[in-house]
C-alpha positions in Angstrom: -9.6 16.9 -28.3 -7.5 17.1 -25.6 -4.1 15.1 -25.0 -3.8 13.4 -21.8 -0.1 12.2 -20.0 -0.7 10.3 -17.2 2.7 9.8 -14.7 3.1 6.7 -13.0 2.1 3.2 -14.3 1.4 1.6 -10.9 -2.2 0.6 -10.1 -3.7 4.0 -10.1 -2.1 5.0 -13.7 -3.6 1.6 -15.1 -7.0 2.2 -13.8 -7.0 6.0 -15.0 -5.9 5.4 -18.1 -8.4 2.7 -18.9 -11.4 4.6 -17.7 -10.7 7.7 -19.8 -10.9 5.5 -22.4 -13.8 3.8 -21.2 -15.7 7.1 -20.4 -15.2 7.9 -24.0 -12.3 10.3 -24.3 -11.2 10.2 -27.6 -7.8 12.8 -27.4 -4.4 11.0 -27.3 -3.5 9.2 -23.6 0.2 8.6 -23.0 1.2 6.7 -19.7 4.5 6.9 -18.4 6.1 4.5 -16.4 9.6 4.6 -14.6 9.7 0.6 -14.6 10.8 -1.3 -18.2 7.2 -3.5 -17.3 3.8 -3.2 -17.7 1.5 -2.3 -15.4 1.5 -4.6 -12.5 -0.1 -6.0 -9.3 2.0 -4.8 -6.4 0.3 -6.7 -3.4 1.5 -10.0 -4.6 4.9 -9.6 -4.5 5.3 -10.2 -0.9 3.0 -12.8 -1.0 2.4 -15.3 -3.7 5.1 -13.8 -5.9 7.8 -14.0 -3.6 6.7 -17.9 -2.2 6.5 -18.8 -6.2 3.0 -18.8 -6.4 2.6 -16.4 -9.1 4.7 -16.0 -12.2 5.1 -12.6 -13.6 2.5 -12.9 -16.5 -0.2 -12.7 -13.7 1.0 -9.8 -11.9 0.5 -7.9 -15.0 -2.8 -6.0 -14.6 -3.7 -5.9 -18.6 -1.8 -7.0 -21.6 0.2 -5.3 -24.0 -2.6 -5.5 -26.1 -4.8 -3.9 -24.3 -3.2 -0.9 -24.2 -2.6 -0.9 -27.7 -6.7 -2.1 -29.0 -7.5 1.0 -26.7 -4.9 3.5 -28.0 -2.9 4.0 -25.0 0.6 5.1 -25.9 3.0 3.4 -23.5 6.1 4.7 -22.3 8.1 2.3 -19.8 12.0 2.6 -18.5 11.3 6.2 -19.0 11.6 8.4 -15.6 10.4 11.9 -15.9 12.6 14.4 -15.0 10.5 17.7 -15.2 7.4 19.1 -15.2 7.7 22.7 -17.0 3.7 23.6 -15.5 3.7 26.7 -17.5 4.6 25.6 -21.3 2.6 22.2 -20.3 5.6 19.9 -20.9 6.6 16.5 -19.6 10.5 16.4 -19.9 11.6 12.8 -20.2 15.7 11.3 -21.3 14.6 11.5 -25.1 12.8 14.6 -25.2 9.6 16.6 -23.9 6.0 15.5 -24.3 2.8 18.3 -24.0 0.2 17.7 -22.5 -3.4 19.6 -22.1 -4.2 17.8 -19.1 -2.1 16.2 -16.7 -2.3 13.2 -13.8 0.2 12.1 -11.4 0.1 8.7 -10.2 3.2 8.6 -8.6 2.8 5.8 -6.0 4.8 6.3 -2.6 9.0 5.3 -2.3 9.5 3.0 0.5 11.8 4.7 3.1 15.7 2.9 3.1 17.8 3.0 6.1 20.6 5.6 5.8 23.6 4.8 4.5 25.3 5.9 8.0 23.1 2.8 9.8 24.6 0.4 7.0 21.4 0.9 4.6 23.2 0.5 1.6 25.0 -2.7 2.1 24.5 -5.3 0.0 22.2 -8.1 1.4 19.9 -4.8 2.3 16.2 -5.1 0.6 13.1 -3.8 0.5 9.7 -4.8 -0.9 8.3 -2.5 -3.1 8.9 -3.0 -6.9 9.2 -6.3 -9.1 12.9 -5.6 -9.6 13.3 -5.2 -5.6 11.8 -8.7 -5.3 13.6 -10.5 -7.7 16.6 -9.5 -6.3 15.8 -10.8 -3.1 14.6 -14.3 -4.2 17.6 -16.3 -4.6 18.0 -15.3 -1.1 14.9 -17.5 0.5 16.5 -20.6 1.0 15.8 -22.9 3.9 18.0 -22.8 7.0 19.2 -19.3 6.2 18.8 -16.2 9.1 16.8 -13.1 8.0 16.4 -10.4 10.1 13.4 -7.5 9.2 13.5 -4.4 10.4 9.9 -2.6 10.7 6.2 -4.4 11.9 3.7 -3.3 9.6 2.4 -5.4 7.4 5.2 -5.4 4.5 7.3 -6.5 7.3 5.1 -9.3 8.5 4.0 -10.6 5.0 8.0 -11.1 4.1 8.5 -12.7 7.2 5.4 -15.5 6.8 6.8 -16.0 3.3 10.3 -16.7 4.8 8.7 -19.0 7.8 7.1 -20.9 5.2 9.8 -21.8 3.3 12.2 -22.6 6.2 14.5 -19.8 6.7 15.1 -18.6 10.3 13.3 -15.2 11.1 13.9 -12.3 13.5 11.5 -9.2 12.9 12.0 -5.9 15.1 9.9 -3.0 15.6 11.2 -0.3 17.3 7.7 0.8 18.8 6.1 -1.0 22.0 4.4 -3.5 19.4 3.7 -4.6 15.8 1.2 -2.6 13.9 1.1 0.4 16.4 0.2 2.6 13.9 -2.5 1.2 12.0 -4.3 -1.2 14.4 -5.6 -2.0 17.8 -3.4 -4.2 20.2 -6.0 -7.0 19.9 -5.2 -7.0 16.2 -1.4 -6.8 17.2 -1.7 -9.6 19.5 -3.7 -11.8 17.2 -0.8 -11.3 14.7 1.8 -11.8 17.0 0.5 -15.5 18.5 0.3 -16.0 14.8 3.9 -15.4 14.0 5.4 -17.3 16.9 3.5 -20.3 16.3 5.6 -20.4 12.9 8.7 -19.8 15.1 9.0 -16.2 14.0 10.8 -14.5 17.0 9.3 -11.3 17.4 11.2 -8.4 19.7 9.1 -4.8 20.1 9.9 -1.7 21.8 13.8 -2.1 20.6 15.5 0.1 18.3 18.3 -0.6 15.8 22.0 0.8 16.0 22.8 -0.3 12.8 23.2 -2.8 10.5 26.4 -5.1 10.4 29.2 -5.6 7.7 31.9 -4.5 5.4 31.1 -6.0 2.1 28.0 -7.4 2.5 25.5 -7.4 6.0 26.0 -10.3 8.2 24.3 -8.8 11.3 22.4 -6.4 13.1 23.2 -4.5 16.2 20.7 -3.6 18.7 20.0 -0.5 20.6 20.6 -2.3 23.8 23.7 -3.4 22.1 23.0 -7.1 21.1 23.9 -8.3 18.1 22.2 -10.8 16.2 23.3 -12.4 12.7 21.8 -12.2 9.9 22.4 -13.8 5.9 20.5 -11.0 4.9 17.8 -8.2 6.2 14.6 -7.0 4.4 13.8 -3.1 5.6 9.9 -2.2 6.2 9.7 1.0 8.0 7.4 2.8 5.8 6.9 4.3 2.8 6.6 8.3 1.6 4.4 9.6 -0.9 6.6 10.4 -4.5 6.1 14.3 -4.7 9.2 15.3 -6.7 7.9 16.0 -9.5 4.9 17.6 -7.9 7.4 19.9 -6.2 9.2 21.0 -9.5 6.1 21.7 -11.0 5.3 24.2 -7.9 2.1 22.2 -7.0 1.2 22.4 -3.5 2.3 19.2 -1.2 -0.1 18.7 2.1 0.9 15.5 3.3 1.8 14.1 -0.2 -0.2 16.0 -3.6 -2.6 18.8 -2.4 -6.2 17.9 -4.4 -9.6 19.3 -4.1 -12.4 17.0 -3.5 -12.2 16.3 -7.3 -9.0 15.2 -7.8 -7.3 18.7 -9.1 -4.1 19.9 -8.0 -2.9 23.5 -7.3 -2.4 23.7 -10.8 -5.6 23.6 -12.9 -4.4 21.5 -15.7 -2.9 18.6 -13.0 -4.7 16.2 -11.2 -3.4 13.3 -9.1 -4.4 10.0 -7.2 -3.3 7.1 -5.5 -0.8 7.1 -2.7 1.1 10.2 -3.8 -2.4 12.2 -3.4 -3.8 14.2 -0.2 -7.5 15.1 -0.2 -9.8 17.0 2.2 -11.6 14.5 4.7 -13.9 15.5 7.7 -11.9 18.8 8.0 -8.5 17.6 7.1 -6.9 16.0 4.7 -6.2 11.9 4.2 -3.9 9.8 2.0 -4.7 6.3 1.5 -2.3 3.7 0.9 -4.3 1.0 -1.1 -5.0 -1.0 -4.1 -8.4 -0.1 -3.7 -8.3 3.3 -3.3 -5.5 4.2 -5.9 -8.6 2.3 -8.5 -11.1 4.4 -6.8 -9.5 7.6 -6.9 -8.1 7.4 -10.1 -11.3 6.1 -12.0 -12.9 9.6 -10.3 -9.8 11.6 -11.6 -10.5 10.8 -15.1 -14.3 10.9 -14.8 -13.7 14.6 -13.4 -11.0 15.1 -15.9 -13.3 14.9 -18.6 -16.2 17.2 -16.7 -17.7 14.9 -14.6 -17.4 17.3 -11.0 -17.9 14.8 -8.8 -16.9 14.6 -5.1 -14.3 11.8 -4.0 -16.1 10.0 -0.8 -13.8 6.9 0.2 -15.5 3.9 1.6 -12.0 2.8 2.6 -11.1 -1.4 2.8 -7.4 -3.1 2.6 -6.3 -6.9 3.6 -3.3 -8.8 4.4 -2.7 -12.7 3.9 0.0 -14.3 6.9 0.2 -18.2 7.0 -3.3 -19.4 6.1 -4.9 -16.2 7.8 -6.1 -13.5 6.0 -6.5 -10.8 7.6 -9.4 -7.9 6.1 -10.1 -4.6 7.0 -13.3 -2.0 6.5 -13.2 1.4 7.4 -10.4 3.7 9.3 -9.9 3.3 13.1 -8.5 6.8 13.6 -10.2 7.8 17.1 -11.5 4.9 18.3 -12.2 4.8 22.0 -13.4 1.1 22.1 -12.7 -2.2 21.0 -15.4 -4.8 21.1 -14.8 -8.6 20.3 -16.5 -11.1 18.0 -15.5 -14.7 18.6 -13.6 -16.3 18.4 -15.2 -19.4 16.6 -12.7 -21.9 15.4 -10.1 -19.8 13.5 -12.5 -16.5 13.2 -12.4 -13.2 15.3 -13.3 -10.3 14.9 -12.1 -6.5 16.6 -15.1 -3.6 15.9 -13.7 -0.4 16.6 -16.2 2.0 17.6 -16.0 5.9 18.8 -18.1 6.2 21.2 -21.5 4.3 19.9 -20.4 5.0 16.5 -18.6 2.3 14.1 -15.6 3.1 12.6 -13.7 -0.3 11.4 -13.4 -3.9 11.6 -10.4 -5.9 11.2 -11.6 -9.5 10.6 -9.3 -12.6 10.9 -10.4 -15.5 8.5 -14.2 -14.3 9.0 -15.1 -13.0 5.7 -19.3 -12.6 6.9 -18.0 -10.4 9.7 -16.2 -8.4 7.0 -18.7 -8.2 4.5 -21.1 -7.4 7.4 -19.1 -4.5 8.6 -18.2 -3.0 5.1 -21.9 -2.7 4.2 -22.7 -1.4 7.9 -19.7 1.5 7.3 -20.5 1.9 3.8 -24.5 2.7 5.3 -23.4 4.4 8.2 -25.3 2.5 10.3 -23.5 1.4 13.7 -25.2 -1.6 15.6 -25.7 -1.9 19.4 -21.9 -2.9 20.8 -23.8 -5.7 23.0 -25.3 -7.3 19.9 -21.7 -7.5 17.7 -20.1 -9.2 20.7 -22.6 -12.0 21.6 -22.4 -14.7 19.8 -26.0 -15.5 20.0 -26.6 -12.9 17.2 -26.5 -13.8 13.7 -23.8 -11.2 11.9 -26.6 -11.0 9.1 -29.2 -9.7 11.7 -26.8 -6.5 12.2 -28.0 -5.3 8.7 -31.2 -5.0 9.9 
C-alpha cells in the first residue's frame, strides 16, 4: 500500500482525496492546506457569502466527520516549505512527511498591485480566500465609495454585490473593454449595460497611475491624471498558477505545472491538477481556472494514481452571477471568428461562438435552455447551422436532432 500526500486543500485537493478513497485506495492519505479551515467553495465568496446570503458552514465542501470517517488525515494551517523529490519528502513547519505518490493541487494566487503603486496600503483588498473576504466585509456599507481595479469576472461580481448593498462603485479596466480576454464584445456589451442599469460607473481603456494615500488608501489616480476618491479598493487583475513548490521540486513548468495527458508531472511520483496544472490540448498546452475543471481533472488524476491510465479530455463550463443575471458558459471560445446571437427573448439572450461552421462555445444570459443545448452539442462534437441558431422560430431542442 502506498502513502499518498496531496498539497493544496481547495476544490481540487478535496475532490482528489475523496476520489482516491472511493476508488479503493487502502493506504494512507494526507491532505495539506495552508489555510486553517476545511476545504471550501471559492465561487460564493464574491457573491452569496459577501452578500451575507451564505454562512461559513455552507461554504465547506465536506464536514470534518467525512474526512475522519474516510481515514483522510488533514493538516490544515500548515504551509509546505519544500519538497525533496529524491527523498520523497514534504517539509512543513513541524517536520517532514514521507510520500510514495504526491499530488499538487496548489491552485492559483491573485496578482497584486506592487507596493510602488500603493498596492500595500490598508484598505486595498483582493478576492481569493475566505480570510480576504472576511477582512473586507465590514467595508461594504451603504454610501461608501469603492473603486475596483480590473474588469474580469471577479471584479464585476464584486461590483454587483457592492451596488446591491448601496455603495458607490467605479470599475476601472485598462483594456479597451471589460472581459476582453475571455468573452466576445457582445457579452461585454451586455454585462456593461447590466452594470450601468445598477449605477456602476465603468471606465474602460484607462490605465491606473497609482493608488493614493499615506496611512490608508483614499483614492486612485488614473493614467490621464484624473483622481477618484475611494474609501476602499478591490483589485481583480488576474491570477497566476501557484508553482513555487513545483519549482523547488525541480518540476517542468509551462503555463503552470506541466503534466502529461494523465496528470503526471516530469517526476513520475508527482501529479498535479486544477488551476495550477497545464495539460496537452490540441497541439499545445491548456490551463483552466474553474471549479468544474478542478473537480474533473482531480478525480481523473486520482484514478490514474491508482493505475487507470486515462487521458484527460476537458468539457469546460463556467458561470458568473451578477445581480439577477446568471451567465453560463459552455466550451472555449479561443479562435472564434463569428458570433451568432439568439434573442433577446425577455431577459434571455445567448451568444454562440463559431470558427467557420464549427461551434466552439456558448455564452447564455438567463437562458439555461440555450446553455444546456449548447453544452450537449459541444460534448457530442456537433455544430448546428448558424442560421438555425439565430432564427427565433427554431426551437432550441431541434438543434440536437
